[in-house]
N, C-alpha and C positions, 0 to 999 in steps of 0.2 A: 753402183747404181742399184743393184739388187737389194741391198740392205735398206736403202731409203724407201723403196717401193714396199718392202715388207713392213717397215715401221708405219708408213702411211696407211697401209691396208689394215694393220692391227688397230691403229688409232681411230680409224673410221669404220671399224668392224667390231671385233670382240671387245675393244676398250672404248667404245664411243661415249659411254656415260662418263668415264674418267676424263676423256678428251674434252667433253663439253663442260664438265665441272671445273677442271683445272684452267682451261682457257678463260672461262667466265671470271674466275678469281684473279688471274693474272691481269686480264684486260681491265677489270674494275680498278685495280691498283695503278695501272698505267694511266687510265683516265684521271684518277685522283692526282697522280704525280704531275700530269700536264696542267691540271687546275692549280696546283700549288705553284708551279712555275709562273702561271699567269698572275697569281696573287703576289708573288715576289716581284715580278716585273712592274706591277701596278703600285708597289710600295706598301703593301699590307703587312709585310713582315720586316722586322728590323734587320735581321740577318738573312742570308740566303740559304740557311739550312733547310733541309727537307725533313718534314715530319713523318718519319718512317712508321710510327705507330698509327697515325691517321691512315696512311696508305695500306697498312696491314689490316686495319679494321675494314676498310673498303674491300680488300681482297677477300676477307672472310665473308662479307655479305655476298660478294660475287660467287663464292663457293656454295653458299646457301641457294642462290638463284639458279646456278647451273643445272642441278638435278630437276628442279621444277620446270625449267624450260625444256630439258631433255624429254621428260615424261609428257608434258603438254603437247609438244609437237609430234611426238611419236603417236599419241592417241588421236590427235587432230588428223593426221594423215591416214590413220587406220579407219576412222569413222567417216571421213570425207575424202575418199580417194580421188585421184585425178588432178589434172592441171588445166582443165578447161576453165573458161571465164566464170561460169556459175559456181564451180567448186572453189575456185580461188576467192571469189567474192564472199562465199560463206565462211571460208577460213579467215579472211581479213576481218569480217564482222565479229567472229568469235574471239579472234586475237585481241581486238580492241575492247570488246565488252567483258571478256573474262580474263584473259592473260594479263593485259596491261594493268588493270586495277590490282590483281593479285601480286604482280611484280612490284608495283609501287608500295603497296601495303607491306609486303615482305621486306622491301628495301628499308623503309623507315623503322619498322619494328625490329628487324634484324640488326640494323645499325644501333638502335637504342639499347637493345640487349647487350650487344658487344661492347658498347661504351658505358655500360652500367647505369643507364638512365632508368628512371622509374616508368611504370606503365602510364602514369599521368603525363609525364614529359613526352613520352612517345605519342600518346593520343593528341596532345597539344600540337606537337610538330606536324603530325599527319593532318590534323584539322587545318593548319595554316598553309601547308605546302602541297597537299594532294591535288587540288584543282589546277594549280599552276603546272605541275608536272604532267597531269593527265591531259591537259589541253595541248601541251607541247607534244605529247605522245601522238595525238591525233594528227599533228602536222608531220611528224617525222616518220612514223612507222607504217602507215598504209602504203605509201609508194615503195618503201623499203621492203615491206612484206610481200607486195605484189611480185616484185622480182624474185624473192625467196620462194614463194609458193608456185609461181608460174614456170620458173626456169630451173630451179635447183632440185636435185634429188633429196629425199628426206634426210639422209645421213649427214648432209652438209648444212642443214638449216641452222642449227645452234652455232656452229663455228662461223658461219656467214654473219649471223646476228652479232656474235661476240666481237667480230672484227669491226663491224660498223658501230657497234655499241661503244667502242672505245671513245669515240668523239661524244657520243651521248652521255657517257660516264663523266666526261668533263663537266657537262651541264648538271648531272646529278650531284657531283661533288660540290659544285658551286652552290646549288640550292641547299644541300645538306649542311654546308659549313658557312654560308654567307652571314648568318647572324653573328657567329663568333668572330669572323674576320672583320666585319663592319664595326664591331665593338672596339677593335683596336684603335687607339687614338694616336695614329701615326700620320705624318704628312704623306700624302699620296702623290705619285707621279702623274696620275690622271684624275 
């Protein structure tokens, strides 16, 4: 039991940035894998093979997002300390007005870069998908972040988000890849 306690202490202490970065990448890939399973079930893929490159690309985007989240929440807690309702409300507002747009833009531009798309393609995709993702952000994240900011210690913020983001990553993977998937001319189960 002592070794597990030591590892957890180091993961959420000295190596918190690494923990947040790696968990972000892994859980982004898990969300994409779940979305691929949904696509396969719905008949969008002829065979049931998993596109490992697609999941790896999503993991790399998660690895890009991990440090951004880590730094943002670290500074947010430093500049707005406390867990009272007023402090939490300010954190929620800044999270939605600053962090969410930054994450969405980073997600689409990071994906475009990793997938060797041009800047024009990235701009076009962002223009067509940003508002849809941002509106869903306003539904999903304020209640989630209220729990995060009100109840959890700072060092657990990103890992908590990464865990819940796994389901949100299914949605991001769907939005990111829906154009390619829908172009497939296959009979669908649904």
